[in-house]
C-alpha positions as CSV (number, residue, x, y, z in Angstrom):
1,M,15.6,-69.4,-1.1
2,R,13.3,-70.8,-3.7
3,R,10.2,-71.0,-1.4
4,L,10.7,-67.2,-0.7
5,D,10.6,-66.2,-4.8
6,F,7.8,-64.3,-5.4
7,I,9.5,-62.4,-8.4
8,S,9.5,-65.4,-11.2
9,G,6.5,-66.1,-13.3
10,S,4.7,-69.6,-13.7
11,P,5.2,-71.9,-16.8
12,Q,2.8,-70.0,-19.5
13,L,2.1,-73.7,-20.8
14,N,2.0,-76.6,-18.2
15,I,-0.3,-76.0,-15.2
16,F,1.5,-78.5,-13.1
17,K,5.0,-77.0,-13.2
18,E,3.6,-73.7,-11.4
19,G,7.4,-73.6,-9.2
20,A,9.2,-74.9,-12.1
21,N,10.7,-71.0,-12.8
22,K,11.7,-70.6,-9.0
23,T,15.6,-70.0,-8.4
24,N,17.4,-69.3,-5.3
25,L,18.4,-65.5,-7.1
26,G,14.7,-64.4,-6.9
27,G,14.2,-65.5,-3.5
28,A,16.9,-63.7,-2.9
29,L,16.0,-60.8,-4.7
30,Y,12.7,-60.7,-3.0
31,L,14.2,-61.2,0.4
32,I,16.0,-57.8,-0.5
33,Y,12.9,-56.4,-1.7
34,I,11.2,-56.9,1.5
35,I,14.0,-55.5,3.8
36,V,13.8,-52.4,1.3
37,L,10.1,-52.4,1.5
38,I,10.4,-52.1,5.4
39,L,13.0,-49.1,5.6
40,L,10.3,-47.4,3.1
41,G,8.1,-48.0,5.6
42,I,9.9,-47.1,8.6
43,I,11.1,-43.7,6.5
44,Y,7.7,-43.0,5.8
45,L,6.5,-43.5,9.4
46,F,8.6,-41.3,10.3
47,D,7.9,-38.1,8.6
48,Y,4.6,-39.1,9.0
49,F,4.5,-38.8,12.9
50,S,7.7,-35.4,13.0
51,N,5.7,-33.6,10.2
52,D,2.8,-31.7,9.8
53,K,-0.6,-33.6,9.8
54,Y,-2.2,-31.2,7.1
55,Q,-2.0,-30.3,3.5
56,F,-3.4,-26.5,3.0
57,N,-4.1,-24.4,-0.2
58,Y,-4.9,-21.0,-0.5
59,T,-6.9,-19.3,-3.6
60,L,-7.2,-16.0,-4.1
61,V,-11.3,-15.5,-5.2
62,E,-11.9,-12.4,-7.6
63,T,-15.8,-11.6,-7.2
64,N,-17.8,-8.8,-9.0
65,F,-21.0,-7.0,-8.7
66,K,-23.1,-9.5,-10.5
67,D,-21.9,-12.4,-8.1
68,Q,-23.0,-11.4,-4.6
69,K,-21.8,-14.2,-2.7
70,L,-20.1,-12.1,0.0
71,M,-23.8,-10.8,0.8
72,E,-26.1,-13.6,-0.1
73,D,-24.2,-16.3,2.4
74,E,-25.5,-15.3,5.7
75,R,-22.0,-16.7,7.6
76,M,-20.0,-14.6,5.0
77,N,-22.2,-11.4,5.7
78,S,-22.1,-11.7,8.9
79,M,-18.4,-12.0,9.2
80,L,-17.7,-9.1,7.4
81,N,-20.5,-6.8,9.9
82,T,-18.2,-8.1,12.8
83,N,-17.5,-6.6,15.7
84,L,-13.8,-6.2,17.2
85,E,-12.1,-4.7,20.2
86,F,-10.2,-2.0,18.8
87,V,-7.7,0.5,20.8
88,F,-5.9,4.0,19.1
89,F,-3.2,5.4,19.9
90,L,-1.1,8.3,18.6
91,G,2.8,9.0,18.9
92,K,5.6,11.4,17.6
93,D,7.0,8.3,16.1
94,N,6.6,4.7,16.2
95,R,7.9,3.8,19.5
96,K,5.0,3.5,21.1
97,V,6.3,3.6,24.5
98,E,8.6,6.0,24.5
99,R,6.9,9.2,22.2
100,N,3.4,8.7,23.1
101,I,1.0,12.1,22.3
102,Y,-0.8,12.3,25.4
103,N,-1.7,16.1,25.6
104,N,-5.3,17.5,24.9
105,N,-3.9,19.1,21.6
106,F,-4.4,16.2,19.7
107,I,-7.9,14.2,20.2
108,I,-9.5,11.4,18.4
109,I,-13.2,11.2,17.3
110,D,-15.5,9.1,16.0
111,T,-16.8,11.0,13.2
112,I,-20.1,9.1,13.1
113,K,-20.9,9.8,16.9
114,L,-20.0,13.2,15.9
115,S,-22.6,13.7,13.1
116,H,-25.6,12.4,15.9
117,K,-23.9,14.6,18.3
118,L,-24.3,18.0,16.2
119,K,-28.0,17.0,15.3
120,N,-29.0,16.7,18.7
121,S,-26.7,19.7,20.0
122,K,-27.8,23.1,21.0
123,K,-25.8,25.4,19.0
124,E,-24.1,28.9,20.2
125,P,-25.3,32.0,18.8
126,D,-22.1,31.9,15.8
127,G,-23.5,28.4,14.4
128,Y,-20.5,26.6,16.7
129,T,-21.1,23.7,18.4
130,I,-19.1,23.3,21.3
131,L,-16.4,19.8,21.8
132,N,-15.7,19.3,25.1
133,S,-11.9,18.4,24.6
134,T,-10.5,20.0,27.9
135,D,-10.4,17.1,29.8
136,I,-10.4,13.7,27.8
137,S,-10.7,11.8,30.9
138,N,-14.5,13.4,30.7
139,N,-14.5,12.6,27.4
140,E,-17.9,13.0,25.2
141,E,-19.1,9.9,23.5
142,C,-17.8,11.0,20.2
143,I,-14.3,11.5,21.5
144,I,-12.0,8.5,22.0
145,E,-9.6,8.3,24.5
146,Q,-6.2,6.7,23.6
147,E,-5.1,3.3,24.5
148,E,-8.9,2.7,25.9
149,P,-10.7,-0.6,24.3
150,Q,-13.4,0.4,21.7
151,E,-16.0,-2.4,20.6
152,K,-16.3,-1.5,16.9
153,K,-16.8,-3.1,13.6
154,A,-14.5,-4.1,11.5
155,A,-15.7,-2.5,8.4
156,G,-17.6,0.8,8.6
157,L,-15.2,2.6,11.1
158,S,-14.6,6.5,10.4
159,L,-12.5,8.3,12.1
160,A,-10.4,11.8,12.8
161,V,-7.4,13.1,14.4
162,L,-7.8,17.0,15.2
163,Y,-5.8,19.3,16.7
164,R,-6.9,22.1,18.5
165,C,-6.2,25.5,17.5
166,N,-5.0,28.4,19.5
167,G,-8.1,30.4,19.0
168,T,-8.4,30.6,15.3
169,N,-4.6,29.9,14.7
170,C,-4.1,26.4,13.8
171,S,-0.3,26.2,13.3
172,I,1.0,23.5,14.8
173,R,2.6,24.2,18.9
174,E,6.6,24.4,19.0
175,E,6.0,21.2,21.7
176,D,4.1,19.7,18.9
177,I,6.1,19.9,16.2
178,I,7.7,17.0,14.1
179,K,11.5,18.0,13.0
180,Y,12.7,15.1,11.6
181,T,10.5,11.7,11.6
182,S,6.1,11.9,11.6
183,Y,3.3,11.4,13.5
184,Y,1.4,8.0,13.3
185,F,-1.9,7.0,14.1
186,F,-2.0,3.3,15.6
187,V,-4.6,0.9,15.4
188,G,-5.0,-1.9,17.6
189,Y,-7.7,-4.7,16.3
190,K,-8.5,-8.4,18.2
191,G,-8.0,-10.2,15.2
192,F,-7.6,-14.0,14.3
193,S,-4.5,-16.5,13.5
194,L,-4.2,-19.0,10.6
195,E,-2.9,-21.9,12.4
196,H,-3.5,-24.6,9.7
197,Q,-1.9,-27.4,11.8
198,N,-4.4,-26.6,14.1
199,S,-6.8,-30.1,14.6
200,E,-9.7,-28.3,16.3
201,K,-10.3,-25.0,14.4
202,P,-7.6,-23.4,11.4
203,I,-9.1,-20.1,12.5
204,Q,-8.0,-18.9,16.2
205,P,-9.2,-15.7,18.1
206,L,-5.8,-14.2,19.5
207,P,-5.3,-14.3,22.9
208,D,-6.9,-11.6,25.2
209,D,-3.8,-10.0,25.6
210,V,-2.6,-9.9,22.4
211,Y,-3.3,-7.1,19.4
212,L,-2.7,-7.1,15.8
213,V,-1.3,-3.3,15.0
214,Q,-1.3,-1.1,12.0
215,E,-0.2,2.0,12.0
216,I,-0.8,5.4,9.3
217,Q,1.8,7.6,9.5
218,F,0.8,11.8,8.8
219,L,2.5,14.9,8.8
220,A,1.2,18.3,10.4
221,N,-0.9,18.4,6.8
222,T,-4.1,16.8,6.2
223,Y,-3.9,13.4,5.3
224,I,-6.8,10.7,4.2
225,A,-6.3,6.9,5.1
226,Y,-8.4,4.1,4.2
227,M,-8.1,0.3,5.3
228,N,-9.6,-2.9,3.7
229,W,-11.2,-5.4,5.8
230,E,-10.9,-8.8,3.4
231,L,-12.6,-11.6,4.6
232,I,-10.8,-15.3,4.6
233,E,-13.0,-18.4,3.7
234,Y,-11.6,-21.5,5.5
235,E,-12.9,-25.4,4.7
236,E,-12.2,-28.7,5.7
237,E,-11.9,-31.1,3.0
238,R,-13.9,-34.0,3.7
239,G,-14.4,-37.5,1.6
240,V,-17.7,-38.6,0.3
241,Y,-19.1,-40.6,3.1
242,M,-17.8,-37.8,5.6
243,K,-19.1,-35.1,3.6
244,T,-22.5,-37.5,3.5
245,F,-22.7,-38.0,7.5
246,D,-22.2,-34.1,8.0
247,K,-24.8,-33.3,6.2
248,I,-27.2,-35.8,7.7
249,V,-26.2,-34.6,11.2
250,G,-25.5,-30.7,10.4
251,N,-21.9,-30.5,10.9
252,N,-20.2,-27.6,9.4
253,Y,-16.1,-27.5,8.6
254,T,-16.5,-24.1,6.6
255,Y,-14.7,-21.3,9.1
256,Y,-14.5,-17.5,8.4
257,G,-12.3,-14.9,9.8
258,G,-10.9,-11.4,8.7
259,D,-8.1,-9.2,8.6
260,F,-7.2,-6.3,7.5
261,K,-5.2,-6.6,4.2
262,S,-4.5,-3.3,2.4
263,K,-4.1,0.3,3.4
264,R,-3.8,3.7,1.0
265,V,-3.1,7.0,2.0
266,Y,-3.8,10.0,0.2
267,F,-2.8,13.6,0.5
268,D,-5.5,16.0,1.3
269,D,-6.6,18.4,-1.6
270,G,-7.5,20.6,1.1
271,H,-11.9,19.6,1.0
272,V,-11.6,17.4,4.3
273,K,-9.2,19.7,6.2
274,R,-11.9,22.3,6.1
275,L,-14.6,19.7,7.5
276,P,-14.2,21.2,11.3
277,E,-15.3,24.7,10.3
278,N,-17.6,24.1,7.3
279,D,-19.3,20.9,8.1
280,W,-19.3,20.3,11.6
281,K,-18.4,23.9,12.7
282,I,-17.1,22.6,16.5
283,K,-14.7,24.5,18.8
284,D,-13.7,23.8,22.4
285,L,-15.1,25.2,25.5
286,N,-12.3,28.1,25.3
287,G,-13.2,29.1,22.0
288,N,-10.8,27.5,19.9
289,H,-11.1,26.0,17.2
290,F,-10.0,22.6,15.4
291,T,-8.0,21.2,11.7
292,L,-8.6,18.2,10.8
293,L,-4.6,16.5,10.6
294,L,-6.0,12.8,9.7
295,Y,-9.4,11.4,8.4
296,F,-9.1,7.4,8.5
297,A,-12.0,5.1,7.7
298,T,-12.3,1.4,7.1
299,K,-14.4,-0.8,4.3
300,Y,-14.6,-4.0,3.4
301,N,-13.4,-5.8,-0.1
302,D,-16.3,-6.8,-2.1
303,M,-14.3,-7.7,-5.1
304,Q,-12.7,-10.4,-3.8
305,Y,-11.8,-12.9,-0.4
306,E,-9.2,-15.6,0.4
307,K,-9.9,-19.5,0.6
308,Y,-8.1,-21.7,2.1
309,T,-8.9,-25.5,1.7
310,R,-7.3,-28.3,3.8
311,K,-7.0,-31.9,3.9
312,K,-6.0,-34.3,6.8
313,I,-3.3,-36.7,6.1
314,S,-4.5,-39.8,8.0
315,F,-2.2,-43.1,8.7
316,L,-4.7,-44.7,6.2
317,D,-2.8,-42.4,3.6
318,I,0.8,-44.1,4.6
319,L,-0.4,-47.5,4.7
320,A,-2.1,-46.6,1.1
321,N,1.2,-44.8,-0.2
322,V,3.5,-47.6,1.3
323,S,1.2,-50.4,-0.6
324,A,1.1,-48.4,-4.2
325,L,5.2,-48.3,-4.0
326,A,5.1,-51.7,-2.8
327,S,2.7,-53.2,-5.7
328,S,4.7,-51.0,-8.2
329,V,7.9,-51.8,-7.5
330,L,7.1,-55.8,-7.0
331,N,5.7,-55.7,-10.5
332,L,8.9,-53.5,-12.3
333,M,11.3,-56.1,-10.5
334,S,9.5,-59.0,-11.9
335,L,9.2,-57.6,-14.9
336,A,13.1,-56.9,-15.3
337,Y,13.9,-60.2,-13.7
338,R,11.8,-62.1,-16.5
339,F,13.3,-60.2,-19.1
340,L,16.7,-60.2,-18.1
341,Y,17.2,-63.8,-16.4
342,E,14.2,-66.1,-16.1
343,R,14.8,-69.6,-17.6
344,N,12.1,-70.2,-19.0
345,Y,9.9,-73.9,-18.8
346,D,8.2,-73.0,-21.7
347,N,11.1,-72.7,-23.9
């Protein structure tokens, strides 16, 4: 056991008696230390192979009008103006399959395309423009068919849900009246998922058949809804040498994504409801006018963005942790042993 005693210190005054302080107890303690160290190593290795391989942090970065990072960074700006695939549909409640609205009394229009149509279409003698909504299957470009994918920008959407009046009587028809619940405007979009433990990229596009869904609740009166598209920046933390190598070879480990993080719904004071009559002046082929039930728009949040960073836990990190722990424990054991037990040769 004396040969295993690496805890006891050497004599301070006699350089020729290096092993004089070694004892069987010191050897036994060192053997116990080795066994404990092996057990700790096994625990660390089990934890490494059975748990997540990445550590990540989240920060909400606040910006202002003087800080134009969102607009000046080319990659950020391109992500803010990205095109997504959308689907839109209406329902009498949020049970999508059971109670969708598919009749021609409700239509969804792209107001930007409608404005373009109004500028280029021939007006009737009474100043109105004909909006052919009697058959949605033969819809015009500004009318959006429900549940048909639409390629549009995430920020800058401007849509409206119109209700077809009976002539100029815009009261909700009996079959369309909501008695116990609300109308719902559903927005499905091809977003991104955060996969912090994905070894390839932490921001992944969703599968082709998966949509993220936002719903807007409204009644027979006019409502205004806004959704904020917010940027997500995700950066891989790399060591000093790896960062230098990445700059030389042109590797980039910063990724961008986005999502609708917030929405606001307001009750109209009467100005928006009059758009089909005052500003747009539209009616259908049968002379029926329209009333506006919901105005919906999206914009990007230029005052803040979410930033994630992550660092990969490597096998070398485990070895470094075990080695650091082993060195600290050995020094403490040696100090305690010397103070409590050791018969010092110098004395």
